[in-house]
N, C-alpha and C positions, 0 to 999 in steps of 0.2 A: 503575459507569460509569467510562472509557477518558479519556486529558485530553491535551490538548497534549505535556503533558511528555512524557507515556509513550510519544506516537508519536515525537520529539523522540530520546529514550534508546533506541528500536528501530531506528531511523535509521542513530544512531551507532554499537550494534554493528555492522553490515554492514564487509562488507570495501572496501576501495576497489574488489577484482575484483570482491565479489558485487554492487556499482553500478552498474558496466562491464558485467556479466551481464543484471543486469536491463534494463538501458537498451537493450542490444544486441536482447533477448528483447521487450520490447515494440515496437521499428518492428517489429521481424520476426512480430506477431501477428497473427493475423485481425481483424482490423476489428468483431467477434461484439458485442463489447460495451462503443461507445463509450468511454462514459463511464471503465468501468472503467481502458480503458487511458490516458485523457487521466489521471486522478487519479493513476494510480502514475507515467507517468511528470512531474509538474510535485513528487509527495517525492521521484523519485530526482533529480529537479533541486535541489530543495531542499535536500535533503542537502550535495549536490554543492558548490551554492553556502553553504551554511554552511561547510564545510571549507575553503572558499575566502575566507572570511572576513564573506562577506554577511550580511545574518538579514533575513527579511522571514518573513511570517503565510503558516505553511500552513495551508490551510480544510481541515478534514474532508471522507471519500471521497464525500458526498453535495452539497457545491458542484457537483460535477461528473457525481455519476450521478445521471438523471434514475428518478423516479419507477419507470419499465417497463421500466429497463433493473436495479431489484435486487436481485430474484430470481434474475438472472441475474449479474449481482455476486457475489452471496454464494455461490451455486453454484460458478463458477469461481475464486472466492478457496476453496474447501475441497477444490476437486480440487489447486491449485497447494498448499495445507498438507498433503493430504496426498503428492505426491508429493517435497515438498521432507524431510516429516518420516519417509517410507517409505523411500530409499536407501538408509537407513543411513549416511552419514555426519554426524558431527558437526556437519562446518564447514556442510550446509547450512539449522540449526538458527537463526539469526539470518534467515533467508530465508523457512523457518517463521512465525516469528515474527511480523513484516514482517508477510507477507500474513492473516494471521490477526489481529493487531491490527487492520488496516483492515475486515475482514469484522465484526469485533466493534462498532468506532465507527461503522461503518455502519450497524448494527444498531441502535445508540444512537441514530445520528441521526434517522432514518425513527421508531422510534420517540418520540422529543423533536423535532421538525423545529424550534421556539424554540431549541435548543441553535446554539451557534455552537463549531462545533470549529477 
């Protein structure tokens, strides 16, 4: 099972450019899976805040993603991982890892709903 420390490490590996790019992409995305978008936005904001010295608890994705959105969210994340891994640019790897860990964490949380991520 993935831990909050794993998510913190993956987010810390993102460059400032990646964080800004993710934030812009989230705001410009169609609202097909609103819970996923809300969680991605909160994770990006959490990392920006952490870098500014503000620390607070980052809940796992299932806190924002309704059970009715789980399958669509996992599909969207799989597509994003494939896009970032398939572009052939090594600087895209941290973003792909973030999306991959998000999917893995969501699956863990759905399978074990009593765990707090």
